[in-house]
ROFI-169592 format. One record per residue: residue number from 1; residue in three letters; x, y, z of N, C-alpha, C in turn. Coordinates in steps of 0.2 Angstrom, whole numbers, plus 5000, padded with zeros to 4 digits. Layout:
N
MIMAR  filo  vexnu  n_c1  n_c2  n_c3  ca_c1  ca_c2  ca_c3  c_c1  c_c2  c_c3
MIMAR   NUM    ala     X     Y     Z      X      Y      Z     X     Y     Z
...
END
This chain:
245
MIMAR  filo  vexnu  n_c1  n_c2  n_c3  ca_c1  ca_c2  ca_c3  c_c1  c_c2  c_c3
MIMAR     1    met  5004  4996  5001   5000   4999   5000  5005  5007  5000
MIMAR     2    tyr  5001  5010  4997   5005   5017   4995  5004  5021  5003
MIMAR     3    arg  5008  5019  5009   5007   5021   5015  5008  5028  5015
MIMAR     4    thr  5011  5032  5012   5012   5039   5012  5004  5043  5010
MIMAR     5    ile  5000  5040  5008   4993   5044   5006  4989  5041  5008
MIMAR     6    val  4988  5036  5013   4981   5034   5015  4980  5037  5023
MIMAR     7    phe  4976  5039  5024   4973   5044   5030  4966  5043  5033
MIMAR     8    leu  4966  5044  5041   4961   5042   5044  4956  5047  5041
MIMAR     9    leu  4956  5051  5039   4951   5055   5037  4949  5054  5031
MIMAR    10    gly  4953  5053  5026   4950   5054   5018  4946  5058  5015
MIMAR    11    ile  4946  5056  5009   4944   5060   5005  4941  5057  5000
MIMAR    12    leu  4937  5061  4994   4931   5060   4990  4937  5064  4983
MIMAR    13    leu  4939  5059  4978   4942   5063   4972  4939  5063  4968
MIMAR    14    ser  4930  5062  4967   4929   5064   4964  4928  5070  4958
MIMAR    15    glu  4928  5072  4954   4932   5080   4950  4926  5083  4952
MIMAR    16    gly  4921  5081  4952   4916   5086   4950  4912  5088  4959
MIMAR    17    ser  4911  5083  4962   4910   5084   4969  4911  5089  4974
MIMAR    18    phe  4918  5091  4972   4921   5096   4978  4917  5102  4975
MIMAR    19    ala  4919  5103  4969   4917   5111   4966  4911  5114  4965
MIMAR    20    ala  4906  5109  4968   4898   5113   4967  4898  5116  4974
MIMAR    21    his  4902  5115  4980   4901   5117   4987  4907  5122  4987
MIMAR    22    his  4904  5129  4992   4909   5135   4992  4910  5130  4998
MIMAR    23    glu  4910  5127  5003   4912   5128   5009  4916  5121  5009
MIMAR    24    glu  4922  5120  5011   4926   5114   5011  4921  5107  5014
MIMAR    25    pro  4922  5102  5009   4920   5095   5009  4921  5093  5016
MIMAR    26    glu  4917  5088  5018   4922   5084   5024  4926  5078  5022
MIMAR    27    pro  4931  5079  5029   4934   5071   5024  4932  5066  5026
MIMAR    28    met  4935  5061  5020   4932   5054   5018  4937  5050  5020
MIMAR    29    val  4933  5042  5016   4940   5035   5017  4943  5035  5012
MIMAR    30    ala  4947  5032  5013   4952   5031   5006  4955  5024  5009
MIMAR    31    glu  4955  5018  5004   4958   5012   5004  4962  5012  4998
MIMAR    32    val  4967  5009  5000   4974   5008   4994  4976  5002  4994
MIMAR    33    tyr  4975  4999  4989   4982   4992   4988  4988  4993  4986
MIMAR    34    glu  4993  4993  4987   5000   4992   4983  4999  4986  4979
MIMAR    35    cys  5001  4990  4972   4999   4981   4968  5006  4979  4962
MIMAR    36    ser  5010  4973  4962   5013   4972   4956  5010  4971  4951
MIMAR    37    leu  5011  4973  4945   5009   4969   4939  5012  4963  4938
MIMAR    38    asn  5006  4958  4934   5010   4952   4932  5012  4950  4926
MIMAR    39    asp  5013  4946  4924   5020   4948   4916  5013  4949  4913
MIMAR    40    asp  5021  4955  4909   5017   4955   4901  5009  4959  4902
MIMAR    41    val  5007  4961  4907   5002   4966   4910  5005  4974  4910
MIMAR    42    thr  4999  4978  4908   5001   4986   4909  4998  4989  4914
MIMAR    43    ala  5000  4995  4916   4994   4998   4920  4987  4999  4915
MIMAR    44    asp  4985  5002  4908   4983   5004   4904  4977  4996  4904
MIMAR    45    asp  4979  4989  4907   4975   4984   4905  4971  4985  4913
MIMAR    46    val  4973  4984  4917   4972   4984   4924  4966  4992  4924
MIMAR    47    ala  4969  4999  4922   4961   5001   4922  4956  5002  4917
MIMAR    48    ala  4959  4998  4912   4953   4993   4909  4947  4990  4912
MIMAR    49    leu  4950  4984  4916   4946   4979   4919  4944  4985  4925
MIMAR    50    gly  4945  4990  4926   4945   4993   4935  4936  4997  4930
MIMAR    51    ser  4938  5002  4925   4932   5004   4922  4927  4998  4918
MIMAR    52    ser  4928  4994  4919   4923   4989   4915  4919  4985  4923
MIMAR    53    asp  4923  4979  4921   4920   4973   4927  4917  4975  4934
MIMAR    54    phe  4925  4980  4935   4922   4982   4941  4919  4989  4943
MIMAR    55    ala  4917  4994  4937   4915   4998   4938  4905  4995  4938
MIMAR    56    asp  4907  4991  4935   4903   4986   4932  4898  4985  4940
MIMAR    57    phe  4902  4981  4944   4900   4978   4949  4899  4983  4955
MIMAR    58    ala  4903  4990  4954   4898   4996   4961  4893  4998  4960
MIMAR    59    ala  4891  4999  4951   4885   5001   4949  4878  4995  4952
MIMAR    60    lys  4881  4988  4950   4874   4986   4954  4873  4983  4959
MIMAR    61    tyr  4876  4984  4962   4877   4984   4972  4878  4989  4973
MIMAR    62    asp  4876  4996  4969   4875   5002   4973  4880  5006  4978
MIMAR    63    ile  4887  5004  4975   4893   5005   4979  4894  5011  4980
MIMAR    64    asn  4894  5016  4985   4895   5024   4984  4903  5025  4986
MIMAR    65    met  4904  5026  4979   4914   5025   4979  4916  5029  4971
MIMAR    66    thr  4923  5031  4975   4927   5032   4965  4933  5030  4966
MIMAR    67    ser  4936  5026  4962   4941   5022   4961  4946  5027  4955
MIMAR    68    phe  4953  5026  4956   4958   5027   4953  4963  5022  4954
MIMAR    69    leu  4966  5020  4948   4973   5020   4947  4978  5023  4945
MIMAR    70    trp  4982  5022  4951   4990   5027   4948  4994  5021  4948
MIMAR    71    glu  4996  5023  4940   5004   5021   4938  5008  5023  4943
MIMAR    72    ala  5015  5020  4944   5021   5023   4948  5025  5026  4942
MIMAR    73    val  5027  5033  4941   5031   5036   4935  5038  5038  4940
MIMAR    74    ala  5039  5041  4944   5047   5044   4948  5043  5044  4954
MIMAR    75    val  5045  5037  4958   5045   5037   4965  5052  5037  4968
MIMAR    76    ser  5050  5039  4976   5056   5039   4980  5057  5032  4981
MIMAR    77    pro  5064  5029  4983   5065   5024   4984  5061  5018  4991
MIMAR    78    glu  5059  5023  4993   5056   5022   5002  5049  5019  4997
MIMAR    79    tyr  5045  5022  4993   5041   5018   4990  5040  5016  4984
MIMAR    80    gly  5046  5014  4982   5045   5014   4973  5046  5007  4971
MIMAR    81    asp  5044  5002  4977   5040   4996   4976  5037  4992  4970
MIMAR    82    ala  5030  4998  4972   5025   4996   4968  5023  4999  4963
MIMAR    83    asp  5023  4995  4957   5020   4996   4951  5015  5001  4949
MIMAR    84    val  5009  4998  4953   5001   5003   4953  4999  5005  4961
MIMAR    85    arg  4995  5007  4962   4992   5008   4967  4983  5011  4965
MIMAR    86    trp  4980  5006  4967   4972   5003   4967  4968  5007  4972
MIMAR    87    val  4965  5015  4970   4963   5018   4977  4956  5019  4977
MIMAR    88    asn  4953  5019  4981   4946   5017   4983  4944  5024  4985
MIMAR    89    tyr  4940  5027  4986   4936   5032   4991  4931  5032  4991
MIMAR    90    phe  4929  5032  5001   4920   5031   5001  4919  5036  5003
MIMAR    91    pro  4914  5040  5004   4911   5048   5006  4913  5047  5015
MIMAR    92    thr  4910  5039  5018   4910   5037   5026  4911  5030  5026
MIMAR    93    trp  4912  5030  5032   4914   5022   5037  4909  5020  5035
MIMAR    94    gly  4903  5022  5034   4895   5014   5033  4898  5015  5024
MIMAR    95    asp  4899  5019  5020   4899   5017   5015  4903  5013  5012
MIMAR    96    tyr  4910  5013  5016   4917   5008   5017  4914  5000  5015
MIMAR    97    phe  4910  5003  5025   4908   4993   5026  4904  4991  5021
MIMAR    98    ala  4899  4994  5019   4894   4992   5015  4899  4987  5009
MIMAR    99    ala  4903  4991  5004   4905   4990   5003  4910  4986  5002
MIMAR   100    asp  4915  4983  5007   4915   4978   5008  4911  4972  5009
MIMAR   101    ala  4906  4974  5011   4902   4967   5013  4898  4965  5006
MIMAR   102    ala  4898  4969  5002   4895   4967   4994  4902  4963  4990
MIMAR   103    trp  4909  4965  4992   4912   4966   4989  4913  4956  4991
MIMAR   104    arg  4914  4956  4998   4914   4948   5002  4909  4945  4998
MIMAR   105    glu  4902  4947  4999   4899   4942   4996  4896  4939  4988
MIMAR   106    his  4900  4946  4985   4899   4944   4978  4903  4946  4972
MIMAR   107    gly  4910  4947  4976   4915   4950   4970  4918  4944  4970
MIMAR   108    gly  4919  4939  4970   4924   4932   4969  4925  4934  4962
MIMAR   109    lys  4921  4934  4957   4924   4935   4949  4928  4938  4945
MIMAR   110    val  4925  4946  4949   4928   4951   4948  4935  4950  4950
MIMAR   111    ala  4935  4947  4958   4942   4947   4960  4947  4942  4957
MIMAR   112    ala  4944  4938  4954   4950   4933   4950  4951  4937  4945
MIMAR   113    lys  4948  4940  4941   4950   4944   4935  4956  4949  4938
MIMAR   114    ile  4955  4953  4943   4961   4957   4943  4967  4955  4947
MIMAR   115    asn  4964  4948  4949   4973   4944   4952  4974  4941  4947
MIMAR   116    glu  4973  4940  4939   4976   4938   4936  4978  4944  4932
MIMAR   117    leu  4980  4949  4933   4982   4956   4930  4987  4958  4936
MIMAR   118    val  4984  4960  4942   4991   4961   4947  4990  4957  4953
MIMAR   119    ser  4998  4958  4957   4996   4956   4965  4997  4960  4970
MIMAR   120    cys  4992  4959  4973   4993   4966   4980  4993  4965  4985
MIMAR   121    gly  4995  4968  4988   4995   4967   4998  4988  4968  5001
MIMAR   122    arg  4988  4968  5008   4983   4970   5011  4983  4979  5012
MIMAR   123    pro  4974  4979  5009   4974   4987   5009  4976  4991  5017
MIMAR   124    asp  4978  4997  5015   4979   5003   5022  4970  5006  5019
MIMAR   125    leu  4969  5010  5025   4964   5012   5026  4966  5017  5030
MIMAR   126    ala  4963  5024  5027   4963   5035   5029  4961  5035  5024
MIMAR   127    gly  4961  5040  5025   4959   5047   5020  4964  5053  5020
MIMAR   128    phe  4960  5059  5017   4963   5065   5016  4959  5070  5015
MIMAR   129    met  4960  5078  5017   4955   5083   5016  4958  5087  5010
MIMAR   130    gln  4953  5090  5005   4956   5096   5001  4958  5101  5004
MIMAR   131    ala  4963  5103  5001   4968   5109   5004  4967  5115  4997
MIMAR   132    gly  4961  5116  4996   4962   5121   4991  4959  5118  4985
MIMAR   133    ala  4958  5120  4978   4953   5117   4974  4952  5110  4972
MIMAR   134    ala  4946  5109  4972   4945   5105   4968  4947  5100  4962
MIMAR   135    ala  4950  5095  4961   4953   5091   4954  4947  5091  4950
MIMAR   136    pro  4952  5095  4943   4947   5094   4935  4944  5089  4933
MIMAR   137    glu  4940  5086  4929   4939   5081   4928  4942  5078  4924
MIMAR   138    ala  4944  5072  4922   4949   5070   4915  4951  5063  4919
MIMAR   139    pro  4951  5061  4912   4952   5053   4913  4957  5049  4915
MIMAR   140    val  4964  5053  4912   4969   5052   4915  4974  5060  4917
MIMAR   141    lys  4976  5059  4922   4979   5066   4925  4987  5065  4929
MIMAR   142    pro  4992  5068  4927   4997   5069   4930  4995  5069  4939
MIMAR   143    leu  4999  5067  4944   4997   5067   4950  5005  5067  4954
MIMAR   144    tyr  5004  5072  4958   5012   5073   4962  5010  5070  4969
MIMAR   145    val  5013  5068  4973   5015   5067   4982  5019  5068  4984
MIMAR   146    arg  5019  5073  4990   5023   5078   4993  5022  5076  5000
MIMAR   147    val  5030  5071  5003   5027   5066   5009  5033  5072  5013
MIMAR   148    cys  5029  5074  5019   5034   5077   5022  5034  5078  5032
MIMAR   149    gln  5040  5079  5034   5039   5078   5041  5040  5086  5043
MIMAR   150    leu  5037  5088  5048   5036   5097   5049  5042  5099  5052
MIMAR   151    lys  5045  5101  5052   5049   5107   5053  5049  5107  5061
MIMAR   152    pro  5055  5110  5067   5053   5111   5072  5047  5118  5074
MIMAR   153    gly  5041  5118  5078   5038   5125   5078  5033  5124  5073
MIMAR   154    asn  5033  5119  5068   5027   5120   5065  5019  5115  5067
MIMAR   155    thr  5014  5114  5064   5009   5111   5065  5005  5110  5062
MIMAR   156    ile  5002  5106  5058   4996   5104   5053  4992  5110  5050
MIMAR   157    ala  4991  5116  5057   4987   5119   5053  4992  5124  5049
MIMAR   158    asn  4997  5124  5051   5003   5129   5047  5002  5125  5040
MIMAR   159    ala  5004  5118  5039   5006   5117   5034  5000  5115  5029
MIMAR   160    met  4992  5117  5032   4986   5116   5027  4986  5123  5026
MIMAR   161    ala  4988  5128  5030   4987   5134   5026  4992  5138  5019
MIMAR   162    tyr  4996  5134  5020   5004   5134   5015  5001  5132  5009
MIMAR   163    arg  4996  5125  5009   4996   5121   5005  4990  5123  5000
MIMAR   164    lys  4985  5127  5004   4980   5131   5001  4984  5137  4999
MIMAR   165    ala  4988  5140  5000   4992   5146   4999  4994  5143  4991
MIMAR   166    val  4999  5136  4992   5003   5135   4985  4998  5134  4981
MIMAR   167    asn  4991  5130  4983   4985   5129   4975  4985  5135  4976
MIMAR   168    ser  4983  5141  4978   4980   5147   4973  4984  5150  4968
MIMAR   169    thr  4992  5151  4972   4995   5153   4968  4997  5150  4962
MIMAR   170    gln  4998  5144  4965   4999   5139   4956  4993  5140  4951
MIMAR   171    asn  4989  5139  4955   4978   5141   4948  4980  5147  4947
MIMAR   172    glu  4982  5154  4950   4984   5160   4947  4989  5161  4942
MIMAR   173    gln  4993  5157  4944   4998   5157   4939  4998  5154  4933
MIMAR   174    ile  4994  5147  4933   4992   5146   4928  4988  5144  4923
MIMAR   175    gly  4984  5151  4925   4976   5154   4923  4970  5148  4922
MIMAR   176    ser  4971  5143  4927   4967   5137   4927  4967  5134  4933
MIMAR   177    thr  4964  5126  4932   4965   5124   4939  4967  5120  4941
MIMAR   178    val  4971  5117  4946   4975   5109   4948  4970  5109  4953
MIMAR   179    gly  4968  5102  4956   4967   5102   4963  4972  5101  4969
MIMAR   180    ser  4971  5101  4974   4974   5099   4982  4973  5097  4986
MIMAR   181    tyr  4977  5094  4989   4971   5088   4994  4979  5087  5000
MIMAR   182    met  4975  5089  5006   4982   5087   5010  4980  5079  5015
MIMAR   183    phe  4985  5076  5017   4982   5070   5021  4987  5068  5027
MIMAR   184    thr  4984  5067  5032   4988   5063   5038  4989  5055  5040
MIMAR   185    pro  4994  5053  5042   4994   5047   5041  4989  5042  5046
MIMAR   186    gly  4985  5037  5041   4981   5032   5045  4983  5026  5048
MIMAR   187    phe  4979  5020  5047   4980   5013   5048  4985  5013  5047
MIMAR   188    gly  4990  5009  5047   4995   5006   5046  4999  5010  5042
MIMAR   189    asn  5001  5015  5044   5007   5019   5039  5013  5021  5042
MIMAR   190    pro  5018  5022  5040   5023   5023   5045  5027  5029  5045
MIMAR   191    gly  5029  5032  5049   5029   5041   5053  5031  5044  5049
MIMAR   192    phe  5026  5048  5045   5026   5056   5043  5020  5059  5045
MIMAR   193    asp  5023  5066  5045   5019   5071   5047  5011  5071  5043
MIMAR   194    tyr  5012  5074  5036   5008   5074   5032  5009  5075  5026
MIMAR   195    gly  5006  5075  5021   5007   5074   5013  5001  5076  5010
MIMAR   196    ala  5004  5079  5006   5001   5083   4999  5001  5081  4994
MIMAR   197    met  4994  5082  4990   4993   5078   4982  4991  5083  4977
MIMAR   198    val  4995  5083  4972   4991   5088   4967  4990  5085  4962
MIMAR   199    thr  4985  5085  4958   4984   5085   4951  4978  5089  4947
MIMAR   200    gly  4979  5087  4938   4975   5091   4936  4976  5087  4929
MIMAR   201    thr  4974  5092  4926   4975   5089   4916  4981  5089  4915
MIMAR   202    pro  4983  5085  4912   4991   5084   4911  4992  5092  4905
MIMAR   203    glu  4990  5096  4902   4992   5102   4900  4993  5108  4905
MIMAR   204    asp  4989  5108  4913   4988   5111   4917  4995  5110  4920
MIMAR   205    met  4995  5102  4921   5000   5100   4929  5006  5101  4925
MIMAR   206    gly  5008  5100  4917   5013   5104   4914  5017  5113  4916
MIMAR   207    lys  5010  5115  4914   5012   5121   4916  5014  5122  4921
MIMAR   208    leu  5010  5120  4928   5011   5120   4933  5017  5118  4937
MIMAR   209    met  5019  5112  4934   5028   5110   4936  5032  5113  4931
MIMAR   210    asp  5031  5117  4928   5037   5122   4925  5039  5128  4929
MIMAR   211    gly  5032  5129  4934   5033   5136   4935  5036  5133  4944
MIMAR   212    ser  5038  5127  4945   5041   5126   4950  5051  5124  4947
MIMAR   213    arg  5051  5122  4940   5056   5120   4938  5059  5126  4937
MIMAR   214    asp  5057  5131  4935   5060   5137   4934  5060  5143  4940
MIMAR   215    gly  5057  5142  4945   5057   5144   4950  5053  5149  4954
MIMAR   216    ser  5048  5151  4949   5044   5158   4946  5039  5157  4953
MIMAR   217    thr  5037  5151  4953   5031   5149   4959  5032  5150  4965
MIMAR   218    gly  5041  5147  4967   5041   5148   4973  5046  5157  4973
MIMAR   219    lys  5046  5159  4971   5048   5168   4972  5041  5171  4975
MIMAR   220    leu  5035  5169  4969   5029   5172   4969  5026  5170  4978
MIMAR   221    leu  5029  5163  4977   5026   5163   4987  5029  5165  4991
MIMAR   222    thr  5039  5165  4991   5043   5168   4995  5041  5175  4995
MIMAR   223    ala  5039  5180  4991   5038   5186   4992  5031  5189  4996
MIMAR   224    ala  5027  5185  4995   5019   5184   5000  5022  5182  5007
MIMAR   225    gly  5029  5178  5008   5028   5178   5013  5027  5169  5016
MIMAR   226    tyr  5026  5165  5013   5025   5158   5013  5031  5155  5011
MIMAR   227    thr  5034  5150  5018   5038   5146   5017  5036  5136  5018
MIMAR   228    glu  5039  5133  5016   5037   5128   5019  5038  5124  5024
MIMAR   229    pro  5031  5122  5028   5031   5121   5036  5035  5113  5034
MIMAR   230    gly  5038  5110  5031   5040   5104   5032  5047  5101  5028
MIMAR   231    asn  5050  5095  5028   5055   5094   5024  5052  5087  5020
MIMAR   232    cys  5052  5087  5012   5047   5084   5009  5051  5079  5003
MIMAR   233    thr  5049  5075  5001   5051   5070   4994  5043  5071  4990
MIMAR   234    val  5045  5070  4985   5040   5071   4980  5041  5065  4976
MIMAR   235    asp  5033  5060  4975   5034   5057   4971  5028  5057  4964
MIMAR   236    leu  5029  5055  4957   5024   5056   4951  5022  5051  4951
MIMAR   237    his  5012  5051  4948   5011   5047   4946  5008  5047  4941
MIMAR   238    arg  5005  5042  4938   4997   5044   4931  4994  5041  4935
MIMAR   239    ser  4988  5046  4937   4982   5042   4937  4975  5043  4933
MIMAR   240    leu  4973  5035  4934   4969   5035   4928  4961  5033  4932
MIMAR   241    met  4957  5037  4930   4951   5036   4933  4946  5028  4931
MIMAR   242    met  4942  5025  4935   4941   5021   4934  4936  5019  4936
MIMAR   243    val  4931  5023  4944   4924   5020   4943  4925  5028  4947
MIMAR   244    ser  4918  5032  4945   4915   5039   4948  4906  5037  4950
MIMAR   245    gln  4907  5036  4953   4899   5036   4957  4895  5043  4958
END
């Protein structure tokens, strides 16, 4: 499991669900499986199954969830073993347990098809919360996760304020919208203080990452008096939509 992105509070990454609300949405529940691709299988093969057989299962049993496949692109050695991460999001723990019951009773055939493609460990359960704008809708999106330890004298509140400022600055700079989310460790996760996830359309993420590459975003944040409250590593993924309920 990608333990740096799993949290007790959870968040739904449904692209449109957050955009319709002016106040921040409540945290939600996440379930993350860390998986290795079987021989001659690609991440696109797994995502195709997730968006067909698995999505049909979720619809048939009225499961309230959203699912993505994260393909590892450039990941730090500490979290570099998995080829893909299967990420399910649920609005509440009640939704999670209802889905778990349906899967255990009726999911055997779909599970067998999944096991032909990937080998996965036990899931980590947790979640994360929105920290800025909601992610725009796109079938495939670049996604990066900043995994951080708080610097002395800083708190999670400092980190949340910083992530919101970063997202606002980045979106203003690129003239578009990328989504920003923040998380704290949950069940079965190693010691880190918080993480920040950023995702958007490929075009917008290219602009955003160029702002980091040339230092222009950092200059804007420094001029506004913002400093990173943590020491962080950054991991890049390719996120593929599978289920959107």
